[in-house]
DOSE-392708 format. One record per residue (C-alpha): residue number from 1; x, y, z. Coordinates in Angstrom, 3 decimals. Layout:
<r NUM <X Y Z>>
...
REM end
This chain:
<r 1 <64.711 100.562 109.686>>
<r 2 <65.314 96.999 111.054>>
<r 3 <66.704 96.528 114.571>>
<r 4 <70.565 97.061 113.701>>
<r 5 <71.520 93.839 115.388>>
<r 6 <69.215 92.153 112.711>>
<r 7 <71.129 93.866 110.170>>
<r 8 <74.268 91.968 111.083>>
<r 9 <72.333 88.812 111.670>>
<r 10 <71.122 88.532 108.189>>
<r 11 <74.865 87.935 107.277>>
<r 12 <76.397 86.477 110.070>>
<r 13 <73.736 83.866 109.341>>
<r 14 <74.287 83.207 105.760>>
<r 15 <78.401 83.152 107.150>>
<r 16 <77.431 80.698 109.788>>
<r 17 <75.527 78.358 107.502>>
<r 18 <78.544 78.421 105.261>>
<r 19 <81.273 77.792 108.285>>
<r 20 <79.329 74.910 109.806>>
<r 21 <79.179 73.130 106.153>>
<r 22 <83.071 73.966 105.927>>
<r 23 <83.800 72.551 108.968>>
<r 24 <82.784 69.167 107.725>>
<r 25 <85.165 69.283 104.571>>
<r 26 <88.621 68.196 104.055>>
<r 27 <89.753 71.492 103.155>>
<r 28 <87.338 74.049 104.846>>
<r 29 <88.898 77.291 103.376>>
<r 30 <88.835 76.187 100.084>>
<r 31 <85.069 74.743 100.160>>
<r 32 <84.461 78.892 101.395>>
<r 33 <86.309 80.108 98.445>>
<r 34 <84.238 77.753 96.378>>
<r 35 <81.074 78.745 97.986>>
<r 36 <81.004 82.521 97.838>>
<r 37 <81.780 83.267 101.675>>
<r 38 <83.420 86.489 100.472>>
<r 39 <80.250 87.997 99.808>>
<r 40 <78.586 88.040 103.766>>
<r 41 <81.959 88.807 104.618>>
<r 42 <81.893 91.904 102.477>>
<r 43 <78.491 92.884 103.780>>
<r 44 <79.631 92.279 107.468>>
<r 45 <82.839 94.235 106.817>>
<r 46 <81.015 97.062 105.385>>
<r 47 <78.413 97.346 108.181>>
<r 48 <81.010 97.389 110.718>>
<r 49 <83.188 100.019 108.673>>
<r 50 <79.805 102.103 108.779>>
<r 51 <79.160 101.679 112.056>>
<r 52 <82.610 102.402 113.362>>
<r 53 <82.125 106.079 111.596>>
<r 54 <78.559 106.606 113.270>>
<r 55 <78.518 104.534 116.423>>
<r 56 <81.302 103.064 118.595>>
<r 57 <84.498 103.257 116.748>>
<r 58 <86.459 101.089 118.836>>
<r 59 <83.781 98.022 119.318>>
<r 60 <83.127 98.320 115.339>>
<r 61 <86.758 99.039 113.980>>
<r 62 <87.555 95.380 115.853>>
<r 63 <84.609 93.722 114.367>>
<r 64 <85.727 94.912 110.848>>
<r 65 <89.189 93.919 111.440>>
<r 66 <87.935 90.213 112.125>>
<r 67 <85.718 90.257 108.691>>
<r 68 <88.279 91.785 106.986>>
<r 69 <91.089 89.235 107.843>>
<r 70 <88.997 86.603 106.192>>
<r 71 <87.786 88.352 103.490>>
<r 72 <91.345 89.652 102.570>>
<r 73 <92.533 86.192 102.435>>
<r 74 <89.938 85.085 100.262>>
<r 75 <90.409 87.772 97.764>>
<r 76 <93.774 86.570 97.584>>
<r 77 <93.220 83.240 96.989>>
<r 78 <90.794 84.739 94.095>>
<r 79 <93.765 86.491 92.997>>
<r 80 <96.083 83.764 92.325>>
<r 81 <93.757 81.309 91.482>>
<r 82 <92.031 83.452 88.616>>
<r 83 <95.070 83.779 87.170>>
<r 84 <96.588 80.519 87.484>>
<r 85 <93.453 79.149 85.796>>
<r 86 <93.517 81.898 82.996>>
<r 87 <97.065 81.473 82.251>>
<r 88 <97.029 77.512 82.177>>
<r 89 <95.133 77.959 79.100>>
<r 90 <97.576 80.076 77.429>>
<r 91 <100.527 77.719 75.957>>
<r 92 <102.764 80.402 75.584>>
<r 93 <102.946 81.150 79.276>>
<r 94 <105.634 78.845 80.829>>
<r 95 <104.296 76.127 83.413>>
<r 96 <106.734 77.628 86.102>>
<r 97 <104.827 80.785 85.907>>
<r 98 <101.315 79.206 86.437>>
<r 99 <102.971 76.654 88.917>>
<r 100 <104.051 79.460 90.766>>
<r 101 <100.848 80.815 91.060>>
<r 102 <99.459 77.629 91.682>>
<r 103 <101.691 77.204 94.908>>
<r 104 <100.546 80.810 95.994>>
<r 105 <96.990 79.736 95.822>>
<r 106 <97.600 76.664 97.830>>
<r 107 <99.668 78.789 100.482>>
<r 108 <96.779 81.364 100.856>>
<r 109 <94.174 78.518 101.230>>
<r 110 <96.422 77.105 104.072>>
<r 111 <96.439 80.508 105.699>>
<r 112 <92.656 80.689 105.499>>
<r 113 <92.484 77.022 107.170>>
<r 114 <94.800 78.220 109.942>>
<r 115 <93.032 81.470 110.459>>
<r 116 <89.625 79.835 110.604>>
<r 117 <90.684 77.695 113.686>>
<r 118 <92.957 80.183 115.497>>
<r 119 <90.508 82.557 115.433>>
<r 120 <87.617 80.229 116.364>>
<r 121 <85.688 80.894 113.370>>
<r 122 <85.254 76.740 113.090>>
<r 123 <86.462 73.745 115.453>>
<r 124 <85.576 75.514 118.683>>
<r 125 <82.685 74.987 121.221>>
<r 126 <81.652 78.908 121.090>>
<r 127 <82.015 79.735 117.492>>
<r 128 <83.481 83.410 116.711>>
<r 129 <79.932 84.408 115.151>>
<r 130 <78.446 83.545 118.416>>
<r 131 <80.860 85.902 120.287>>
<r 132 <80.316 88.835 117.921>>
<r 133 <76.319 87.991 118.058>>
<r 134 <76.661 88.767 121.958>>
<r 135 <78.680 91.877 121.585>>
<r 136 <75.812 93.262 119.190>>
<r 137 <73.268 92.595 121.723>>
<r 138 <74.910 94.960 124.174>>
<r 139 <75.361 97.886 121.977>>
<r 140 <73.688 100.771 122.850>>
<r 141 <71.753 101.154 119.330>>
<r 142 <70.817 104.799 118.261>>
<r 143 <67.067 105.441 117.255>>
<r 144 <66.297 104.650 113.410>>
<r 145 <66.240 108.393 112.803>>
<r 146 <69.434 109.085 114.204>>
<r 147 <70.766 105.992 112.505>>
<r 148 <70.183 107.445 109.256>>
<r 149 <71.159 110.833 110.126>>
<r 150 <74.530 109.307 110.977>>
<r 151 <74.655 107.459 107.437>>
<r 152 <73.957 110.617 105.645>>
<r 153 <77.071 112.178 107.623>>
<r 154 <79.002 109.098 106.999>>
<r 155 <78.386 109.415 103.191>>
<r 156 <79.151 113.004 103.068>>
<r 157 <82.579 112.639 104.978>>
<r 158 <83.034 109.675 102.713>>
<r 159 <82.834 111.305 99.642>>
<r 160 <84.861 114.440 101.003>>
<r 161 <87.562 111.947 101.845>>
<r 162 <87.532 110.381 98.170>>
<r 163 <87.838 113.602 96.778>>
<r 164 <91.069 114.479 98.981>>
<r 165 <92.336 111.265 98.090>>
<r 166 <92.412 111.907 94.458>>
<r 167 <93.119 115.476 94.745>>
<r 168 <96.499 114.533 96.075>>
<r 169 <98.048 113.260 92.906>>
<r 170 <95.582 115.519 90.663>>
<r 171 <94.437 112.233 88.988>>
<r 172 <98.110 111.140 87.961>>
<r 173 <98.071 107.400 88.866>>
<r 174 <101.484 105.662 89.058>>
<r 175 <100.619 102.282 90.433>>
<r 176 <97.748 100.037 89.524>>
<r 177 <97.392 98.572 93.476>>
<r 178 <97.992 101.620 95.377>>
<r 179 <96.138 104.053 92.864>>
<r 180 <93.751 102.596 90.839>>
<r 181 <92.691 99.529 92.975>>
<r 182 <92.673 101.638 96.098>>
<r 183 <90.514 104.619 94.513>>
<r 184 <88.073 101.548 93.352>>
<r 185 <87.985 99.889 96.769>>
<r 186 <86.789 103.590 98.391>>
<r 187 <84.333 103.916 95.723>>
<r 188 <82.861 100.349 95.879>>
<r 189 <82.027 100.708 99.565>>
<r 190 <79.411 103.462 98.580>>
<r 191 <77.955 101.148 96.514>>
<r 192 <77.992 98.239 99.120>>
<r 193 <76.648 99.878 101.890>>
<r 194 <73.116 100.119 100.582>>
<r 195 <73.081 96.155 100.088>>
<r 196 <74.331 95.377 103.417>>
<r 197 <71.943 97.917 104.997>>
<r 198 <68.848 95.785 103.483>>
<r 199 <66.353 98.324 102.627>>
<r 200 <67.078 101.608 104.333>>
<r 201 <69.086 103.076 101.530>>
<r 202 <67.161 103.892 98.488>>
<r 203 <67.541 105.651 95.468>>
<r 204 <65.424 108.551 94.203>>
<r 205 <65.900 110.078 90.596>>
<r 206 <65.787 114.065 90.683>>
<r 207 <64.993 115.990 87.440>>
<r 208 <68.133 116.947 86.014>>
<r 209 <69.533 118.094 82.288>>
<r 210 <72.833 117.159 83.096>>
<r 211 <74.230 115.881 79.784>>
<r 212 <77.343 114.615 81.133>>
<r 213 <75.979 111.830 83.042>>
<r 214 <74.949 110.040 79.494>>
<r 215 <78.122 108.345 78.890>>
<r 216 <77.645 106.317 82.556>>
<r 217 <74.239 105.414 82.007>>
<r 218 <74.879 102.306 79.703>>
<r 219 <72.457 99.528 79.490>>
<r 220 <74.721 97.268 81.524>>
<r 221 <74.923 99.616 84.381>>
<r 222 <70.956 100.409 84.307>>
<r 223 <70.217 96.867 84.229>>
<r 224 <72.761 95.608 86.840>>
<r 225 <71.141 93.846 89.719>>
<r 226 <73.531 95.557 91.833>>
<r 227 <72.251 98.580 91.101>>
<r 228 <68.485 97.635 92.585>>
<r 229 <68.148 98.350 96.119>>
<r 230 <66.906 96.080 98.170>>
<r 231 <63.084 96.340 99.265>>
<r 232 <62.231 99.064 101.552>>
<r 233 <60.243 96.502 103.884>>
<r 234 <59.365 97.694 107.140>>
<r 235 <61.680 100.673 107.257>>
<r 236 <60.550 103.795 108.122>>
<r 237 <63.530 106.060 107.735>>
<r 238 <65.781 106.312 104.927>>
<r 239 <68.737 107.701 103.239>>
<r 240 <68.110 108.785 99.624>>
<r 241 <70.984 108.353 96.808>>
<r 242 <70.399 110.089 93.508>>
<r 243 <69.422 107.441 91.299>>
<r 244 <71.398 108.818 88.149>>
<r 245 <74.410 109.575 90.155>>
<r 246 <74.488 106.298 91.846>>
<r 247 <74.424 104.858 88.218>>
<r 248 <77.642 106.981 87.590>>
<r 249 <79.417 106.017 90.493>>
<r 250 <78.623 102.085 89.332>>
<r 251 <80.025 102.749 86.031>>
<r 252 <83.438 104.226 87.337>>
<r 253 <83.471 101.204 89.746>>
<r 254 <83.151 98.906 86.900>>
<r 255 <85.693 100.733 84.445>>
<r 256 <88.265 100.955 87.319>>
<r 257 <87.779 97.499 87.970>>
<r 258 <88.204 96.312 84.154>>
<r 259 <91.615 98.742 83.986>>
<r 260 <92.762 97.291 87.379>>
<r 261 <92.356 93.545 86.305>>
<r 262 <94.103 94.103 82.823>>
<r 263 <96.854 95.735 84.688>>
<r 264 <97.231 93.116 87.408>>
<r 265 <97.460 90.348 84.672>>
<r 266 <101.031 91.542 83.844>>
<r 267 <101.899 92.333 87.237>>
<r 268 <100.921 88.827 88.277>>
<r 269 <103.460 87.289 85.806>>
<r 270 <106.006 89.934 86.552>>
<r 271 <105.614 88.531 90.258>>
<r 272 <105.870 85.033 89.208>>
<r 273 <108.952 85.650 87.011>>
<r 274 <110.906 87.598 89.619>>
<r 275 <110.192 84.377 91.939>>
<r 276 <111.240 81.712 89.156>>
<r 277 <113.944 83.204 86.887>>
<r 278 <114.167 87.181 86.191>>
<r 279 <114.788 89.000 89.726>>
<r 280 <115.155 92.370 88.105>>
<r 281 <111.889 94.397 88.345>>
<r 282 <112.209 96.123 84.872>>
<r 283 <113.365 93.215 83.010>>
<r 284 <110.707 90.956 84.704>>
<r 285 <108.062 93.534 83.869>>
<r 286 <109.329 93.601 80.136>>
<r 287 <109.184 89.635 79.755>>
<r 288 <105.840 89.616 81.166>>
<r 289 <104.683 91.464 78.226>>
<r 290 <105.852 88.992 75.672>>
<r 291 <103.427 86.454 77.636>>
<r 292 <100.293 88.504 77.355>>
<r 293 <100.205 89.294 73.788>>
<r 294 <99.632 92.137 71.482>>
<r 295 <96.200 92.845 72.712>>
<r 296 <97.691 93.641 76.237>>
<r 297 <97.809 97.156 77.095>>
<r 298 <100.973 98.877 78.716>>
<r 299 <100.551 99.490 82.499>>
<r 300 <101.302 103.191 81.664>>
<r 301 <98.237 103.373 79.147>>
<r 302 <95.969 101.833 81.641>>
<r 303 <97.062 104.027 84.346>>
<r 304 <96.858 107.298 81.560>>
<r 305 <93.132 105.807 80.988>>
<r 306 <92.086 105.914 84.724>>
<r 307 <93.456 109.389 85.060>>
<r 308 <91.394 110.479 82.306>>
<r 309 <88.106 108.974 83.208>>
<r 310 <88.657 110.025 86.918>>
<r 311 <89.474 113.568 85.821>>
<r 312 <86.328 113.844 83.887>>
<r 313 <84.124 112.176 86.677>>
<r 314 <85.562 114.508 89.537>>
<r 315 <85.591 117.298 87.546>>
<r 316 <81.797 117.197 86.721>>
<r 317 <81.385 116.629 90.821>>
<r 318 <79.261 113.463 90.088>>
<r 319 <80.254 112.007 93.201>>
<r 320 <79.526 115.190 95.217>>
<r 321 <75.946 115.030 93.923>>
<r 322 <75.284 111.508 95.128>>
<r 323 <73.714 112.151 98.394>>
<r 324 <69.953 113.865 98.382>>
<r 325 <69.434 113.482 102.031>>
<r 326 <66.993 111.531 104.290>>
<r 327 <63.359 110.654 104.265>>
<r 328 <60.646 109.271 106.388>>
<r 329 <57.382 107.248 105.806>>
<r 330 <54.440 107.725 108.097>>
<r 331 <53.380 103.794 107.684>>
REM end
């Protein structure tokens, strides 16, 4: 595989370009949000999360926290901004609700602007990315073969932890954010790592007559660009994931995402109501449904749907069949 520091450097270069351009803008945080700075941050956070599991835990956990800080704030901006824009087109939703969400968007943007300067991402002689590169150069990197073996173990451990997470509640979800969204986050990292690792993770289709997979293999999933692995390039050692089970994982992430977003629509209105008029939780939630319309599912039904698809997916042990093993080439 590529020199590991190079894996980080590709995404650091992308982030650097964005940070440099943002520094000349009137509102750097807004510019970064509008120009997809979240993607390289996701990749960097994913790499740091993975290497914290297979390398120097302390060093990479610190790096992960730095990337996560920015990514989390960008996620909050996206949350409030997306719903504010959606609700502004709905005449049934009071201006006070939209106004609250717009105010939250501005507040999160300001928080990001402060974080960018406070932590030296912009506006300092030696940028944070330069410091990170220096630390990466000093890391005692393992051999390509050893790193791939570490990734194999990391995937297996991650899958075991996810199965345990679902087992705690026996697939009975009670909260969109704490349950559905959190499970989706855990699953999503398994699909982000291959993109971040730039070719040393590949898909291999094994012979299978498992009919339970059929429902996951939709055209949308099979043709998704996110399910195409980066070119193998000059990598000589690989982690192999089973293709159809990777597609099944992608389907789960997509479906849980739809359920999560649908539920958060009501929760966003409820939050706004509690700030501008109705302070009682139950009454605010009840009133929120009057604004979302008859097509809006009840949160309890969304949670039940999440229960059902997760119960089937994990009962079939689809996730446990994701990892095949490692491979090498003589080129």
